[in-house]
BAZASE-942140 format. One record per residue: x, y, z of N, C-alpha, C in turn. Coordinates in steps of 0.02 Angstrom, whole numbers, plus 50000, padded with zeros to 5 digits. Example, Ala and Ser with C-alpha at 12.3 -4.5 7.8 and 13.67 -1.06 7.14 Angstrom:
// BAZASE-942140
+-------+--------+-------+--------+---------+-------+-------+--------+-------+
! neast ! nnorth !   nup ! caeast ! canorth !  caup ! ceast ! cnorth !   cup !
+-------+--------+-------+--------+---------+-------+-------+--------+-------+
! 50660 !  49716 ! 50390 !  50615 !   49775 ! 50390 ! 50660 !  49835 ! 50390 !
! 50642 !  49888 ! 50354 !  50684 !   49947 ! 50357 ! 50645 !  50002 ! 50394 !
+-------+--------+-------+--------+---------+-------+-------+--------+-------+
END
This chain:
// BAZASE-942140
+-------+--------+-------+--------+---------+-------+-------+--------+-------+
! neast ! nnorth !   nup ! caeast ! canorth !  caup ! ceast ! cnorth !   cup !
+-------+--------+-------+--------+---------+-------+-------+--------+-------+
! 55470 !  55782 ! 61291 !  55414 !   55797 ! 61266 ! 55413 !  55836 ! 61191 !
! 55487 !  55864 ! 61167 !  55509 !   55893 ! 61101 ! 55512 !  55822 ! 61079 !
! 55527 !  55778 ! 61084 !  55527 !   55740 ! 61043 ! 55480 !  55685 ! 61018 !
! 55434 !  55700 ! 61075 !  55351 !   55662 ! 61054 ! 55338 !  55701 ! 60998 !
! 55336 !  55760 ! 61008 !  55289 !   55786 ! 60968 ! 55324 !  55777 ! 60902 !
! 55392 !  55799 ! 60876 !  55435 !   55755 ! 60825 ! 55403 !  55701 ! 60786 !
! 55406 !  55663 ! 60839 !  55381 !   55585 ! 60811 ! 55308 !  55593 ! 60779 !
! 55263 !  55622 ! 60836 !  55192 !   55639 ! 60804 ! 55201 !  55682 ! 60731 !
! 55220 !  55706 ! 60740 !  55219 !   55756 ! 60651 ! 55249 !  55724 ! 60615 !
! 55302 !  55662 ! 60621 !  55329 !   55630 ! 60563 ! 55271 !  55575 ! 60550 !
! 55259 !  55548 ! 60598 !  55186 !   55507 ! 60587 ! 55128 !  55519 ! 60543 !
! 55121 !  55588 ! 60562 !  55042 !   55629 ! 60533 ! 55065 !  55631 ! 60452 !
! 55142 !  55642 ! 60465 !  55167 !   55662 ! 60395 ! 55177 !  55607 ! 60319 !
! 55188 !  55554 ! 60388 !  55188 !   55487 ! 60320 ! 55119 !  55461 ! 60310 !
! 55077 !  55475 ! 60352 !  55001 !   55459 ! 60335 ! 54972 !  55493 ! 60265 !
! 54987 !  55569 ! 60288 !  54955 !   55609 ! 60250 ! 54989 !  55578 ! 60168 !
! 55072 !  55586 ! 60164 !  55092 !   55567 ! 60109 ! 55070 !  55490 ! 60067 !
! 55025 !  55464 ! 60109 !  55017 !   55380 ! 60098 ! 54936 !  55401 ! 60057 !
! 54919 !  55440 ! 60103 !  54832 !   55477 ! 60053 ! 54851 !  55479 ! 60019 !
! 54887 !  55538 ! 59992 !  54909 !   55572 ! 59930 ! 54930 !  55525 ! 59872 !
! 54971 !  55485 ! 59894 !  54991 !   55414 ! 59842 ! 54949 !  55389 ! 59820 !
! 54905 !  55364 ! 59887 !  54844 !   55302 ! 59847 ! 54762 !  55355 ! 59825 !
! 54779 !  55406 ! 59840 !  54731 !   55462 ! 59775 ! 54756 !  55462 ! 59707 !
! 54824 !  55475 ! 59713 !  54825 !   55491 ! 59654 ! 54834 !  55405 ! 59605 !
! 54852 !  55335 ! 59654 !  54838 !   55281 ! 59609 ! 54773 !  55281 ! 59578 !
! 54722 !  55284 ! 59615 !  54653 !   55294 ! 59595 ! 54631 !  55339 ! 59550 !
! 54653 !  55376 ! 59530 !  54639 !   55421 ! 59483 ! 54645 !  55373 ! 59411 !
! 54591 !  55391 ! 59378 !  54583 !   55336 ! 59336 ! 54631 !  55374 ! 59247 !
! 54681 !  55321 ! 59228 !  54727 !   55316 ! 59170 ! 54714 !  55363 ! 59123 !
! 54720 !  55408 ! 59103 !  54711 !   55467 ! 59050 ! 54729 !  55408 ! 58966 !
! 54674 !  55422 ! 58935 !  54656 !   55395 ! 58869 ! 54670 !  55430 ! 58824 !
! 54736 !  55412 ! 58779 !  54757 !   55460 ! 58720 ! 54764 !  55433 ! 58667 !
! 54735 !  55451 ! 58605 !  54739 !   55396 ! 58543 ! 54783 !  55459 ! 58492 !
! 54826 !  55440 ! 58452 !  54841 !   55470 ! 58390 ! 54808 !  55454 ! 58325 !
! 54780 !  55502 ! 58305 !  54723 !   55488 ! 58250 ! 54765 !  55509 ! 58167 !
! 54773 !  55458 ! 58140 !  54814 !   55470 ! 58064 ! 54780 !  55460 ! 58024 !
! 54727 !  55508 ! 57985 !  54707 !   55503 ! 57922 ! 54685 !  55581 ! 57891 !
! 54653 !  55607 ! 57861 !  54639 !   55668 ! 57824 ! 54579 !  55716 ! 57857 !
! 54549 !  55746 ! 57812 !  54498 !   55798 ! 57828 ! 54462 !  55796 ! 57811 !
! 54417 !  55729 ! 57799 !  54366 !   55708 ! 57758 ! 54298 !  55721 ! 57819 !
! 54228 !  55721 ! 57798 !  54177 !   55718 ! 57838 ! 54200 !  55657 ! 57898 !
! 54203 !  55589 ! 57858 !  54211 !   55525 ! 57895 ! 54255 !  55543 ! 57954 !
! 54310 !  55579 ! 57919 !  54380 !   55579 ! 57967 ! 54355 !  55610 ! 58046 !
! 54321 !  55668 ! 58023 !  54285 !   55712 ! 58087 ! 54236 !  55674 ! 58134 !
! 54203 !  55631 ! 58103 !  54160 !   55588 ! 58133 ! 54193 !  55542 ! 58178 !
! 54236 !  55515 ! 58157 !  54271 !   55445 ! 58182 ! 54302 !  55488 ! 58235 !
! 54332 !  55535 ! 58216 !  54382 !   55586 ! 58276 ! 54334 !  55600 ! 58328 !
! 54288 !  55611 ! 58320 !  54209 !   55633 ! 58361 ! 54202 !  55591 ! 58406 !
! 54202 !  55504 ! 58364 !  54178 !   55452 ! 58406 ! 54219 !  55439 ! 58463 !
! 54266 !  55420 ! 58451 !  54352 !   55409 ! 58494 ! 54339 !  55485 ! 58548 !
! 54325 !  55538 ! 58531 !  54304 !   55578 ! 58598 ! 54251 !  55552 ! 58635 !
! 54204 !  55544 ! 58609 !  54132 !   55528 ! 58650 ! 54157 !  55450 ! 58691 !
! 54231 !  55411 ! 58675 !  54249 !   55368 ! 58692 ! 54282 !  55386 ! 58763 !
! 54301 !  55448 ! 58766 !  54350 !   55464 ! 58832 ! 54416 !  55474 ! 58809 !
! 54429 !  55474 ! 58749 !  54511 !   55492 ! 58734 ! 54511 !  55551 ! 58720 !
! 54562 !  55578 ! 58726 !  54604 !   55631 ! 58704 ! 54635 !  55619 ! 58642 !
! 54598 !  55646 ! 58582 !  54651 !   55645 ! 58502 ! 54690 !  55696 ! 58483 !
! 54755 !  55653 ! 58461 !  54785 !   55717 ! 58446 ! 54813 !  55673 ! 58366 !
! 54786 !  55738 ! 58317 !  54787 !   55697 ! 58245 ! 54876 !  55715 ! 58221 !
! 54885 !  55686 ! 58183 !  54940 !   55662 ! 58160 ! 54946 !  55653 ! 58069 !
! 54990 !  55669 ! 58036 !  54996 !   55659 ! 57970 ! 55014 !  55585 ! 57957 !
! 55007 !  55538 ! 57898 !  55046 !   55483 ! 57893 ! 55126 !  55499 ! 57896 !
! 55162 !  55561 ! 57878 !  55228 !   55574 ! 57869 ! 55235 !  55596 ! 57932 !
! 55206 !  55612 ! 57975 !  55209 !   55629 ! 58047 ! 55228 !  55592 ! 58113 !
! 55172 !  55536 ! 58099 !  55183 !   55492 ! 58151 ! 55237 !  55433 ! 58128 !
! 55276 !  55425 ! 58207 !  55326 !   55402 ! 58198 ! 55333 !  55370 ! 58275 !
! 55364 !  55295 ! 58280 !  55392 !   55256 ! 58323 ! 55388 !  55295 ! 58390 !
! 55436 !  55331 ! 58404 !  55451 !   55373 ! 58461 ! 55393 !  55417 ! 58464 !
! 55334 !  55446 ! 58434 !  55296 !   55490 ! 58464 ! 55236 !  55447 ! 58482 !
! 55235 !  55363 ! 58454 !  55167 !   55329 ! 58491 ! 55188 !  55297 ! 58547 !
! 55248 !  55290 ! 58558 !  55237 !   55261 ! 58616 ! 55213 !  55311 ! 58695 !
! 55181 !  55353 ! 58682 !  55177 !   55395 ! 58740 ! 55100 !  55390 ! 58724 !
! 55070 !  55361 ! 58703 !  55000 !   55363 ! 58681 ! 54960 !  55291 ! 58708 !
! 54903 !  55291 ! 58707 !  54854 !   55216 ! 58736 ! 54850 !  55175 ! 58672 !
! 54844 !  55201 ! 58612 !  54813 !   55166 ! 58545 ! 54822 !  55235 ! 58494 !
! 54845 !  55191 ! 58419 !  54856 !   55240 ! 58367 ! 54781 !  55202 ! 58329 !
! 54774 !  55229 ! 58276 !  54696 !   55224 ! 58235 ! 54725 !  55266 ! 58186 !
! 54730 !  55216 ! 58126 !  54754 !   55237 ! 58050 ! 54693 !  55207 ! 58008 !
! 54673 !  55268 ! 57970 !  54615 !   55271 ! 57942 ! 54640 !  55245 ! 57871 !
! 54607 !  55240 ! 57819 !  54602 !   55230 ! 57762 ! 54598 !  55300 ! 57711 !
! 54589 !  55337 ! 57747 !  54585 !   55399 ! 57706 ! 54677 !  55449 ! 57706 !
! 54713 !  55412 ! 57733 !  54773 !   55442 ! 57750 ! 54797 !  55454 ! 57691 !
! 54845 !  55506 ! 57670 !  54876 !   55532 ! 57579 ! 54904 !  55460 ! 57548 !
! 54947 !  55426 ! 57594 !  54977 !   55358 ! 57571 ! 54988 !  55319 ! 57599 !
! 54994 !  55263 ! 57595 !  55010 !   55174 ! 57616 ! 55066 !  55184 ! 57634 !
! 55104 !  55183 ! 57586 !  55172 !   55180 ! 57583 ! 55225 !  55246 ! 57644 !
! 55173 !  55291 ! 57666 !  55208 !   55325 ! 57700 ! 55204 !  55320 ! 57783 !
! 55161 !  55254 ! 57792 !  55143 !   55232 ! 57850 ! 55205 !  55148 ! 57842 !
! 55191 !  55111 ! 57797 !  55244 !   55054 ! 57790 ! 55255 !  55026 ! 57851 !
! 55300 !  55030 ! 57859 !  55321 !   54987 ! 57921 ! 55348 !  55011 ! 57988 !
! 55307 !  55071 ! 57990 !  55305 !   55116 ! 58047 ! 55258 !  55088 ! 58090 !
! 55298 !  55078 ! 58135 !  55244 !   55040 ! 58224 ! 55243 !  54969 ! 58220 !
! 55278 !  54937 ! 58189 !  55269 !   54866 ! 58170 ! 55323 !  54831 ! 58226 !
! 55355 !  54855 ! 58267 !  55406 !   54831 ! 58325 ! 55370 !  54890 ! 58382 !
! 55323 !  54926 ! 58392 !  55295 !   54981 ! 58436 ! 55259 !  54933 ! 58464 !
! 55282 !  54933 ! 58534 !  55228 !   54908 ! 58607 ! 55177 !  54954 ! 58626 !
! 55142 !  54974 ! 58556 !  55094 !   55016 ! 58547 ! 55016 !  54979 ! 58527 !
! 54960 !  54980 ! 58541 !  54893 !   54936 ! 58502 ! 54890 !  54994 ! 58456 !
! 54867 !  54959 ! 58417 !  54855 !   54997 ! 58323 ! 54805 !  54957 ! 58313 !
! 54741 !  54990 ! 58281 !  54692 !   54978 ! 58232 ! 54697 !  55000 ! 58163 !
! 54701 !  54972 ! 58131 !  54712 !   54996 ! 58046 ! 54630 !  54968 ! 58016 !
! 54630 !  55031 ! 57983 !  54561 !   55039 ! 57938 ! 54587 !  55035 ! 57861 !
! 54663 !  55041 ! 57862 !  54687 !   55049 ! 57785 ! 54723 !  54986 ! 57770 !
! 54692 !  54924 ! 57727 !  54711 !   54873 ! 57716 ! 54776 !  54859 ! 57698 !
! 54800 !  54909 ! 57644 !  54838 !   54897 ! 57611 ! 54922 !  54915 ! 57669 !
! 54887 !  54962 ! 57722 !  54943 !   54976 ! 57762 ! 54982 !  54895 ! 57798 !
! 54919 !  54848 ! 57804 !  54918 !   54801 ! 57829 ! 54978 !  54757 ! 57793 !
! 54960 !  54740 ! 57744 !  55008 !   54721 ! 57684 ! 55077 !  54725 ! 57700 !
! 55124 !  54789 ! 57702 !  55159 !   54804 ! 57707 ! 55182 !  54778 ! 57812 !
! 55135 !  54764 ! 57843 !  55152 !   54730 ! 57917 ! 55147 !  54654 ! 57918 !
! 55151 !  54618 ! 57840 !  55164 !   54541 ! 57859 ! 55086 !  54521 ! 57874 !
! 55031 !  54544 ! 57883 !  54983 !   54524 ! 57885 ! 54952 !  54480 ! 57846 !
! 54950 !  54521 ! 57764 !  54918 !   54502 ! 57712 ! 54993 !  54495 ! 57673 !
! 54963 !  54442 ! 57596 !  54999 !   54456 ! 57554 ! 54996 !  54541 ! 57525 !
! 55027 !  54535 ! 57462 !  55053 !   54614 ! 57432 ! 54976 !  54623 ! 57388 !
! 54945 !  54573 ! 57336 !  54910 !   54589 ! 57277 ! 54842 !  54606 ! 57285 !
! 54840 !  54679 ! 57265 !  54792 !   54698 ! 57276 ! 54720 !  54679 ! 57245 !
! 54658 !  54686 ! 57279 !  54600 !   54647 ! 57261 ! 54594 !  54555 ! 57261 !
! 54653 !  54545 ! 57280 !  54659 !   54471 ! 57321 ! 54655 !  54464 ! 57381 !
! 54740 !  54489 ! 57413 !  54753 !   54495 ! 57479 ! 54737 !  54548 ! 57523 !
! 54712 !  54605 ! 57495 !  54676 !   54653 ! 57529 ! 54635 !  54702 ! 57463 !
! 54595 !  54743 ! 57492 !  54547 !   54775 ! 57448 ! 54490 !  54803 ! 57470 !
! 54428 !  54829 ! 57440 !  54375 !   54841 ! 57447 ! 54299 !  54827 ! 57421 !
! 54251 !  54820 ! 57440 !  54192 !   54771 ! 57420 ! 54125 !  54830 ! 57444 !
! 54073 !  54831 ! 57402 !  54016 !   54862 ! 57412 ! 53978 !  54831 ! 57441 !
! 53927 !  54848 ! 57477 !  53877 !   54787 ! 57541 ! 53854 !  54846 ! 57607 !
! 53811 !  54787 ! 57627 !  53800 !   54830 ! 57692 ! 53789 !  54775 ! 57764 !
! 53814 !  54721 ! 57757 !  53791 !   54659 ! 57781 ! 53884 !  54635 ! 57798 !
! 53886 !  54614 ! 57858 !  53954 !   54552 ! 57869 ! 53909 !  54494 ! 57912 !
! 53963 !  54454 ! 57913 !  53956 !   54400 ! 57934 ! 53991 !  54398 ! 58015 !
! 53961 !  54373 ! 58072 !  54011 !   54377 ! 58133 ! 54024 !  54294 ! 58126 !
! 54094 !  54301 ! 58125 !  54118 !   54221 ! 58122 ! 54132 !  54198 ! 58192 !
! 54166 !  54268 ! 58257 !  54162 !   54242 ! 58302 ! 54126 !  54259 ! 58362 !
! 54076 !  54257 ! 58362 !  54005 !   54309 ! 58420 ! 54046 !  54301 ! 58501 !
! 54098 !  54259 ! 58516 !  54109 !   54235 ! 58578 ! 54178 !  54302 ! 58607 !
! 54205 !  54331 ! 58546 !  54246 !   54378 ! 58552 ! 54238 !  54445 ! 58567 !
! 54255 !  54466 ! 58600 !  54230 !   54543 ! 58619 ! 54234 !  54575 ! 58596 !
! 54277 !  54573 ! 58518 !  54279 !   54621 ! 58484 ! 54182 !  54623 ! 58442 !
! 54153 !  54558 ! 58455 !  54099 !   54555 ! 58410 ! 54044 !  54582 ! 58446 !
! 54043 !  54623 ! 58493 !  54019 !   54661 ! 58533 ! 53947 !  54614 ! 58562 !
! 53930 !  54561 ! 58573 !  53886 !   54521 ! 58593 ! 53833 !  54511 ! 58515 !
! 53866 !  54523 ! 58467 !  53815 !   54530 ! 58396 ! 53839 !  54442 ! 58363 !
! 53787 !  54405 ! 58317 !  53800 !   54368 ! 58288 ! 53773 !  54353 ! 58235 !
! 53795 !  54300 ! 58188 !  53774 !   54288 ! 58113 ! 53764 !  54350 ! 58076 !
! 53717 !  54361 ! 58031 !  53718 !   54414 ! 57980 ! 53711 !  54497 ! 58003 !
! 53745 !  54537 ! 58000 !  53730 !   54606 ! 58036 ! 53721 !  54665 ! 57983 !
! 53688 !  54699 ! 57994 !  53676 !   54756 ! 57945 ! 53726 !  54811 ! 57965 !
! 53774 !  54823 ! 57949 !  53810 !   54872 ! 57970 ! 53833 !  54941 ! 57940 !
! 53789 !  54937 ! 57877 !  53784 !   55005 ! 57834 ! 53705 !  55006 ! 57845 !
! 53674 !  55069 ! 57821 !  53611 !   55080 ! 57828 ! 53574 !  55057 ! 57733 !
! 53613 !  55069 ! 57703 !  53626 !   55061 ! 57628 ! 53709 !  55048 ! 57619 !
! 53698 !  55031 ! 57554 !  53756 !   55003 ! 57524 ! 53816 !  55040 ! 57526 !
! 53869 !  55019 ! 57553 !  53943 !   55066 ! 57573 ! 54007 !  55007 ! 57570 !
! 54060 !  55073 ! 57568 !  54114 !   55000 ! 57542 ! 54141 !  54977 ! 57622 !
! 54174 !  54908 ! 57602 !  54202 !   54875 ! 57649 ! 54284 !  54867 ! 57635 !
! 54324 !  54898 ! 57693 !  54380 !   54871 ! 57674 ! 54400 !  54789 ! 57708 !
! 54433 !  54768 ! 57668 !  54461 !   54683 ! 57680 ! 54518 !  54665 ! 57682 !
! 54526 !  54625 ! 57719 !  54608 !   54603 ! 57713 ! 54594 !  54518 ! 57727 !
! 54632 !  54472 ! 57674 !  54650 !   54410 ! 57699 ! 54718 !  54375 ! 57747 !
! 54705 !  54398 ! 57811 !  54749 !   54384 ! 57861 ! 54792 !  54315 ! 57878 !
! 54859 !  54316 ! 57882 !  54879 !   54252 ! 57911 ! 54895 !  54262 ! 57959 !
! 54930 !  54177 ! 57987 !  54984 !   54183 ! 58046 ! 54909 !  54166 ! 58110 !
! 54945 !  54169 ! 58165 !  54886 !   54185 ! 58230 ! 54838 !  54239 ! 58218 !
! 54807 !  54233 ! 58197 !  54738 !   54297 ! 58188 ! 54677 !  54257 ! 58220 !
! 54636 !  54313 ! 58244 !  54591 !   54302 ! 58254 ! 54530 !  54324 ! 58208 !
! 54474 !  54282 ! 58179 !  54446 !   54329 ! 58128 ! 54377 !  54329 ! 58175 !
! 54341 !  54407 ! 58201 !  54294 !   54400 ! 58203 ! 54223 !  54423 ! 58155 !
! 54237 !  54439 ! 58100 !  54196 !   54469 ! 58040 ! 54236 !  54454 ! 57996 !
! 54190 !  54437 ! 57939 !  54193 !   54415 ! 57868 ! 54154 !  54450 ! 57825 !
! 54157 !  54436 ! 57754 !  54119 !   54452 ! 57701 ! 54066 !  54415 ! 57715 !
! 53996 !  54422 ! 57683 !  53961 !   54364 ! 57687 ! 53968 !  54301 ! 57654 !
! 53990 !  54349 ! 57601 !  53990 !   54261 ! 57538 ! 54084 !  54252 ! 57509 !
! 54107 !  54274 ! 57603 !  54192 !   54259 ! 57556 ! 54221 !  54259 ! 57623 !
! 54222 !  54202 ! 57654 !  54263 !   54198 ! 57724 ! 54324 !  54193 ! 57745 !
! 54360 !  54219 ! 57676 !  54429 !   54233 ! 57672 ! 54441 !  54322 ! 57706 !
! 54391 !  54343 ! 57679 !  54395 !   54436 ! 57677 ! 54380 !  54448 ! 57743 !
! 54423 !  54452 ! 57781 !  54420 !   54494 ! 57871 ! 54382 !  54554 ! 57851 !
! 54346 !  54555 ! 57880 !  54313 !   54636 ! 57894 ! 54321 !  54663 ! 57974 !
! 54352 !  54607 ! 58030 !  54375 !   54631 ! 58067 ! 54403 !  54579 ! 58100 !
! 54479 !  54583 ! 58119 !  54528 !   54522 ! 58152 ! 54575 !  54553 ! 58174 !
! 54626 !  54522 ! 58225 !  54657 !   54534 ! 58262 ! 54716 !  54507 ! 58289 !
! 54748 !  54519 ! 58298 !  54821 !   54495 ! 58334 ! 54828 !  54512 ! 58408 !
! 54813 !  54457 ! 58445 !  54848 !   54487 ! 58529 ! 54922 !  54498 ! 58530 !
! 54926 !  54531 ! 58592 !  55014 !   54541 ! 58599 ! 55042 !  54465 ! 58587 !
! 55093 !  54468 ! 58575 !  55122 !   54362 ! 58564 ! 55098 !  54359 ! 58493 !
! 55046 !  54363 ! 58465 !  55028 !   54316 ! 58414 ! 55066 !  54326 ! 58344 !
! 55080 !  54280 ! 58328 !  55136 !   54282 ! 58251 ! 55088 !  54301 ! 58194 !
! 55133 !  54357 ! 58153 !  55088 !   54359 ! 58077 ! 55119 !  54304 ! 58043 !
! 55090 !  54310 ! 57994 !  55110 !   54276 ! 57927 ! 55196 !  54246 ! 57909 !
! 55243 !  54290 ! 57940 !  55287 !   54278 ! 57919 ! 55326 !  54247 ! 57974 !
! 55288 !  54258 ! 58045 !  55305 !   54230 ! 58105 ! 55346 !  54293 ! 58157 !
! 55320 !  54321 ! 58142 !  55330 !   54382 ! 58203 ! 55306 !  54404 ! 58246 !
! 55315 !  54406 ! 58297 !  55247 !   54421 ! 58363 ! 55234 !  54481 ! 58378 !
! 55189 !  54494 ! 58366 !  55157 !   54559 ! 58374 ! 55169 !  54607 ! 58435 !
! 55198 !  54671 ! 58426 !  55232 !   54681 ! 58508 ! 55178 !  54722 ! 58551 !
! 55120 !  54730 ! 58529 !  55044 !   54728 ! 58561 ! 54987 !  54718 ! 58528 !
! 54917 !  54726 ! 58545 !  54883 !   54703 ! 58501 ! 54859 !  54755 ! 58443 !
! 54865 !  54711 ! 58396 !  54836 !   54733 ! 58319 ! 54773 !  54713 ! 58281 !
! 54741 !  54778 ! 58273 !  54670 !   54760 ! 58259 ! 54667 !  54787 ! 58191 !
! 54640 !  54761 ! 58139 !  54611 !   54769 ! 58093 ! 54526 !  54804 ! 58060 !
! 54491 !  54833 ! 58051 !  54448 !   54845 ! 58061 ! 54403 !  54897 ! 58000 !
! 54360 !  54870 ! 57968 !  54328 !   54882 ! 57900 ! 54299 !  54940 ! 57880 !
! 54297 !  54982 ! 57935 !  54250 !   55039 ! 57911 ! 54277 !  55098 ! 57855 !
! 54253 !  55112 ! 57805 !  54269 !   55174 ! 57755 ! 54255 !  55242 ! 57781 !
! 54287 !  55293 ! 57786 !  54279 !   55355 ! 57797 ! 54213 !  55387 ! 57759 !
! 54215 !  55370 ! 57697 !  54177 !   55403 ! 57652 ! 54107 !  55385 ! 57648 !
! 54096 !  55324 ! 57698 !  54031 !   55299 ! 57724 ! 54013 !  55292 ! 57788 !
! 54045 !  55312 ! 57817 !  54058 !   55302 ! 57898 ! 53958 !  55345 ! 57911 !
! 53935 !  55402 ! 57856 !  53872 !   55423 ! 57888 ! 53824 !  55375 ! 57893 !
! 53838 !  55316 ! 57837 !  53775 !   55258 ! 57851 ! 53777 !  55194 ! 57896 !
! 53834 !  55214 ! 57931 !  53869 !   55166 ! 58003 ! 53800 !  55170 ! 58036 !
! 53778 !  55090 ! 58068 !  53711 !   55085 ! 58107 ! 53719 !  55081 ! 58162 !
! 53672 !  55070 ! 58208 !  53691 !   55073 ! 58278 ! 53730 !  55014 ! 58298 !
! 53741 !  54930 ! 58258 !  53743 !   54900 ! 58269 ! 53839 !  54901 ! 58259 !
! 53843 !  54943 ! 58191 !  53917 !   54952 ! 58160 ! 53943 !  54997 ! 58218 !
! 53921 !  55036 ! 58240 !  53966 !   55075 ! 58290 ! 53985 !  55032 ! 58370 !
! 53925 !  54990 ! 58363 !  53942 !   54937 ! 58418 ! 54008 !  54891 ! 58426 !
! 54021 !  54872 ! 58354 !  54078 !   54830 ! 58346 ! 54147 !  54881 ! 58333 !
! 54124 !  54949 ! 58328 !  54187 !   54996 ! 58333 ! 54213 !  55026 ! 58399 !
! 54152 !  55030 ! 58427 !  54183 !   55036 ! 58501 ! 54204 !  54980 ! 58534 !
! 54195 !  54910 ! 58533 !  54203 !   54861 ! 58557 ! 54283 !  54839 ! 58542 !
! 54288 !  54867 ! 58463 !  54351 !   54837 ! 58433 ! 54413 !  54892 ! 58472 !
! 54403 !  54946 ! 58495 !  54421 !   55004 ! 58520 ! 54437 !  54994 ! 58588 !
! 54395 !  54958 ! 58610 !  54406 !   54928 ! 58701 ! 54456 !  54882 ! 58685 !
! 54451 !  54841 ! 58643 !  54474 !   54766 ! 58644 ! 54573 !  54800 ! 58638 !
! 54570 !  54836 ! 58584 !  54634 !   54864 ! 58566 ! 54668 !  54872 ! 58603 !
! 54631 !  54932 ! 58651 !  54668 !   54965 ! 58702 ! 54675 !  54937 ! 58781 !
! 54640 !  54885 ! 58771 !  54652 !   54824 ! 58836 ! 54617 !  54854 ! 58873 !
! 54554 !  54892 ! 58871 !  54501 !   54897 ! 58912 ! 54429 !  54886 ! 58920 !
! 54421 !  54824 ! 58891 !  54344 !   54804 ! 58870 ! 54346 !  54765 ! 58968 !
+-------+--------+-------+--------+---------+-------+-------+--------+-------+
END
């Protein structure tokens, strides 16, 4: 009788542990992002939007961010408001964590584009983009010409090379990518494979207050795709 009671207790304990294990596995994975930028209004609005998307935001400066620190996060977002693109340089080049860049000069350090400012990367003024790949998840279901600013604002652009997916460009120049991406394993312009998804997004922090609903849809889609959460 005593042996039967012990066996029953063991079975009940196994069932209980299994239930706990299943309960833990059913819990949604925590979404975390390192935000690298500055203290402008645009930075504040961008961080707030990331929070609205369910991300726990950790702020770091361009000097503080390292490959080792990034490894424990779901995503890294690098804004063009950083104090120096050189402080980022090739950090994260081989880090298997998705990264979104809104700093085109940093892309040049990472073999995505050439190094000549205003030719290989830079910025221009406007309010409209042209969707080139409406079927890509980052197009957010949009197509053709889309106003992403309510009035003229700054666009960051990059002229990318390698196995890149170009989702949106400048309306008058197909070479100027405003939203583009490298999937995991896709090769950059010198043939090195991306260790995780890499995205370039046009948004300038100084003009984010003019961002339209369509612009935010594209932003959200870029975040979801980069983090493989679409």
